[in-house]
C-alpha angles and dihedrals in degrees: 000000000000124000095257091057095057114115097238089050091049092051095048094043093049092046089056101038100048096058090040090055092047092049090048093052091047090050092051092048089048089053090051093046092048093047094047089055098043095043097035093129098033108080099186096050091045091052092047093051094048089048091051091053088057089065090043090058092047090051091050098050094033092054091049090048092052090051095047096042118011108205145166129239116218114192122189112191129201095226093197094063105028115086113229091006091156090060092063105102149142122242130218091273090055093250115150118237117191136169108217110173119249117246094037141131123229114204124184144165112263118242111152138004093259094058090106091055093054093047090048087053089056090059088048088059086057092047088245100111091108089067103050124131121184129199107215143140116290110284095157094112095061108110114257094344092062093052091049094049091048087056088050086059091231112175109249122199126209092190089242106114099202090056097035097052092059094047093044093046093053094045092047092049089052091050090048092049091051089045089057093045092248102099140098092277086072095042098262117150130221114271098205145314128236126241087264091055096254107152126226129210131193114284128231133055135272106190092190093064107035122140106207124216142201111202117200115204136169108202092195089066095213143029125270115269136147090274100042094041091051092046092049092047092051092051092046089052092048090054093048093241123147112266121269115220108182107020136047123245107269123239112240108201100062096053093040090052092050093049093047096050095043098042092103091066106014116115107178144356116222112209107205124190110201127202130165124217111233093037115107124212092250093051131084117230092213088065103036094041100027117158090255095050091042102048102024104035097026098236108144136137114292090212130025107209125201133182110192132195129172132223123194113226091239090059094056115091101238097142127233097267121105113205131176093213113049091211088066092066113116118263090235092057093047090047093055091047092049091051090051092050094044091052089055092048095049089050087050090053089053092049090050091050090053091049095050091048100043109008088245134091095237095231128142107276091208090063098041141063128210125206125175125194141152126278097238144110119271093253139358094250094065090081088074093061097082089055100044098099094045092047090047091050091050091049092049093048091047091050092049091050091049091051092048092049091049090055095050 
């Protein structure tokens, strides 16, 4: 047992980290609240401030994560499909530097409940963490955190498709409009809405005013467990597909909807296969690296392993039809898209099998590039960023009180 897993260390660390995290979240929400008031009538400044607090939250939880469980990030790139793959590197301080394209979607298999954090960190290494949007289950009712994530404009799911598709469509169309420079972040107004309440924004592009985005999406919808693995296997069998051993069968509609609604601004889809060192093929990540074991006891993956390929939007079979309601897409178009996604997922299952057996992806080394860096912030001073506005407010109030007292 290492030092950080000793009970006295766990107790002291937890006693310090929990209030620190709460104070950090309150500080970020205070920054948002202050900015929303000050920049109420200035769309661009308001958007910029909210985006900046996204990185503040990543810095907060990322810094805590690096303290609780120091880990490495190993990225293997398919150099034939990843733009600027040779620019992905590690500096002398072991910081990762990547070049993920703006206006892109990152899709991955789901392993543990902190998958989203590690993918968000990848965008941070490309200096794109301000522009992240995540599709996840509805967390809006969590005190403080929920308010903050609603301000982030994260895409919450209720698991009811008829309701979710309308909410998702409108949020995606808003992201796309901002990504083309024709959205509310630049003061543009809605043109119209359809009879099904799908909103419409001005068409065209203004490259001088774009607000880029990085959309994180897990097509499987949930993490592997006894229940979800069994349910996925039963559905695979009912469809007559070959069995999947290490991943769940992906859901088609959510990703197809995102690609359709963002296709006016989307540049590339990054397909990311995720595997964690220390996790065996007969173990579930949600148990071995549960949130409790991870953040309280300090048991997390020693290495976060990624294999990344890229797909240009023009190479993805989305069909030529443009429909307001995704359920109106032709069966033939959806079938071709499903075949494309399943091919990716079966390849992913093979990659995972190679990794569990050998610790490597089993890809051609002449067509790939490996970089390994630390999961950490660029420098130690970044942890002060989430608290800057609160500290500034306290300093201003203190100065005002001092001046008043001196005049009495």
